[in-house]
C-alpha positions as CSV (number, residue, x, y, z in Angstrom):
1,A,0.0,0.0,0.0
2,K,2.9,2.4,0.8
3,N,5.0,1.6,-2.2
4,P,2.9,-0.3,-4.9
5,D,5.5,0.2,-7.6
6,A,8.0,-1.8,-5.6
7,Y,5.7,-4.5,-4.2
8,L,2.8,-5.1,-6.4
9,P,4.7,-7.5,-8.6
10,D,5.5,-9.6,-5.5
11,V,1.9,-9.5,-4.5
12,A,0.8,-10.7,-7.9
13,M,3.5,-13.5,-7.9
14,T,2.4,-14.6,-4.4
15,L,-1.2,-14.7,-5.5
16,N,-0.3,-16.8,-8.5
17,N,1.7,-19.2,-6.4
18,L,-1.0,-19.4,-3.8
19,A,-3.5,-20.2,-6.5
20,V,-1.3,-23.1,-7.8
21,L,-1.2,-24.4,-4.2
22,Q,-5.0,-24.0,-3.8
23,S,-5.6,-25.8,-7.1
24,D,-3.4,-28.6,-6.0
25,N,-5.4,-28.9,-2.8
26,N,-8.8,-28.8,-4.6
27,D,-9.7,-25.3,-3.4
28,F,-10.8,-24.3,-6.9
29,A,-12.8,-21.3,-5.8
30,G,-9.9,-19.9,-3.9
31,A,-7.5,-20.6,-6.8
32,Q,-9.8,-18.9,-9.3
33,A,-10.1,-15.8,-7.1
34,D,-6.4,-15.5,-6.5
35,Y,-5.6,-16.1,-10.2
36,Q,-8.1,-13.4,-11.1
37,E,-6.6,-11.0,-8.6
38,A,-3.0,-11.7,-9.8
39,L,-4.2,-11.3,-13.4
40,S,-5.7,-7.9,-12.6
41,I,-2.5,-6.7,-11.0
42,Y,-0.3,-8.0,-13.8
43,R,-2.6,-6.3,-16.4
44,T,-2.2,-3.0,-14.6
45,L,1.5,-3.5,-14.4
46,A,1.7,-4.5,-18.1
47,A,-0.2,-1.4,-19.1
48,K,2.7,0.6,-17.7
49,N,5.6,-1.7,-18.6
50,P,4.5,-4.4,-21.2
51,D,8.0,-5.8,-21.8
52,A,8.4,-6.6,-18.1
53,Y,4.9,-7.8,-17.3
54,L,3.2,-9.2,-20.4
55,P,4.9,-12.6,-19.8
56,Y,3.3,-12.7,-16.4
57,V,-0.1,-11.9,-17.8
58,A,0.3,-14.8,-20.3
59,T,1.4,-17.2,-17.6
60,T,-1.4,-16.3,-15.3
61,L,-3.9,-16.6,-18.2
62,N,-2.5,-20.1,-19.0
63,N,-2.7,-21.2,-15.3
64,L,-6.3,-19.8,-15.0
65,A,-7.3,-21.6,-18.2
66,L,-5.9,-24.9,-16.9
67,L,-8.0,-24.5,-13.8
68,Q,-11.1,-23.5,-15.7
69,A,-10.8,-26.5,-18.1
70,D,-10.4,-28.8,-15.2
71,N,-13.6,-27.4,-13.7
72,N,-15.6,-27.6,-16.9
73,D,-15.6,-23.8,-17.5
74,H,-14.7,-24.5,-21.1
75,A,-15.8,-21.1,-22.6
76,N,-13.5,-19.1,-20.3
77,A,-10.7,-21.7,-20.5
78,L,-10.7,-21.4,-24.3
79,K,-10.8,-17.6,-24.1
80,N,-7.9,-17.5,-21.7
81,Y,-5.8,-20.0,-23.6
82,N,-6.2,-18.0,-26.8
83,E,-5.3,-14.8,-25.1
84,A,-2.2,-16.4,-23.5
85,L,-1.2,-17.8,-26.9
86,T,-1.7,-14.5,-28.6
87,I,0.5,-12.7,-26.0
88,R,3.2,-15.4,-26.1
89,R,3.3,-15.3,-29.9
90,Q,3.8,-11.5,-29.8
91,L,6.6,-11.9,-27.2
92,A,8.2,-14.7,-29.3
93,A,8.2,-12.5,-32.4
94,K,10.4,-10.1,-30.5
95,N,12.5,-12.6,-28.6
96,P,12.1,-16.2,-29.9
97,D,14.8,-17.7,-27.7
98,A,13.1,-16.6,-24.6
99,Y,9.4,-17.1,-25.5
100,L,9.1,-19.9,-28.1
101,P,9.1,-22.6,-25.4
102,D,6.1,-20.9,-23.8
103,V,4.3,-20.7,-27.2
104,A,4.8,-24.5,-27.6
105,M,3.7,-25.2,-24.0
106,T,0.5,-23.2,-24.5
107,L,-0.2,-24.9,-27.8
108,I,0.1,-28.3,-26.2
109,N,-2.2,-27.2,-23.3
110,L,-4.7,-26.0,-25.9
111,G,-4.3,-29.3,-27.8
112,W,-5.2,-31.2,-24.6
113,F,-8.1,-28.8,-24.1
114,Y,-9.5,-29.7,-27.5
115,H,-9.0,-33.4,-26.7
116,D,-10.7,-33.3,-23.3
117,S,-13.5,-30.8,-23.9
118,P,-17.1,-32.2,-24.3
119,Q,-17.0,-31.2,-28.0
120,A,-13.6,-32.8,-28.6
121,D,-12.0,-31.4,-31.8
122,K,-9.4,-33.8,-33.1
123,Q,-8.4,-31.5,-36.0
124,K,-7.8,-28.5,-33.8
125,S,-6.0,-30.6,-31.2
126,L,-3.6,-32.0,-33.8
127,E,-3.1,-28.6,-35.4
128,C,-1.7,-27.5,-32.0
129,V,0.7,-30.4,-31.8
130,Q,1.7,-29.9,-35.5
131,E,2.6,-26.3,-34.7
132,A,4.3,-27.1,-31.3
133,L,6.6,-30.0,-32.4
134,P,8.7,-28.0,-34.9
135,I,9.1,-25.3,-32.3
136,L,10.3,-27.8,-29.8
137,S,12.5,-29.9,-32.0
138,P,15.6,-27.6,-32.0
139,L,15.1,-26.5,-28.4
140,V,15.2,-29.9,-26.7
141,A,19.0,-30.1,-26.9
142,K,19.5,-26.5,-25.7
143,L,16.7,-26.5,-23.1
144,P,16.2,-29.9,-21.6
145,Y,13.0,-28.9,-19.7
146,T,11.3,-28.7,-23.1
147,Q,11.5,-32.5,-23.3
148,Q,8.5,-32.6,-21.0
149,Y,6.5,-30.6,-23.5
150,V,7.5,-33.1,-26.3
151,A,6.5,-35.9,-24.0
152,S,3.1,-34.3,-23.3
153,A,2.6,-33.8,-27.1
154,F,3.4,-37.5,-27.7
155,T,1.0,-38.5,-24.9
156,L,-1.7,-36.4,-26.6
157,L,-1.0,-38.1,-29.9
158,H,-1.3,-41.5,-28.2
159,A,-4.6,-40.3,-26.7
160,W,-5.8,-39.8,-30.2
161,N,-4.5,-43.3,-31.1
162,I,-1.7,-41.8,-33.3
163,E,1.9,-43.0,-33.1
164,P,4.1,-39.9,-32.7
165,E,6.7,-41.2,-35.2
166,A,4.1,-41.7,-37.9
167,F,2.6,-38.3,-37.1
168,I,6.0,-36.6,-37.4
169,K,6.8,-38.5,-40.6
170,T,3.5,-37.4,-42.2
171,M,4.0,-33.9,-40.9
172,N,7.5,-33.7,-42.4
173,A,6.2,-35.0,-45.7
174,G,3.7,-32.1,-45.7
175,K,0.7,-34.3,-45.7
176,L,-1.0,-33.0,-42.5
């Protein structure tokens, strides 16, 4: 309250972290409220300093969308995934090394959303994987944590009864 410029980012980060913990402990209402409050703070900060705070807006949107999808709030989950993806694509256009992994992660989350939603959409789900895998391919050696994104994409393909190797071969042949 005395020095918001110095401490509001920490408040937002704490709210986001608390929301993750609440979600893990099945306090979905608390998690939703804290994500929303963190998002509001990050949006205010991003309005003043987008380079510093837009990544946090996108992360909070992605986290909120995960929670909403898990709680069958599909319309809001889709809206928030799409906004997170839009922001992350804009950030990656300026700084691909820093933000392309986040684009791929959000694409895979969106692919799972299309798989798990009541109106499952195989085509949209696979389009997300098709966009994410070429992003991730050159990153896995440089950024080992991105291997978990590849593993999630492969698990998603298996969930559609598609062998990842066949998918990649078809994708590389330009037949998808």
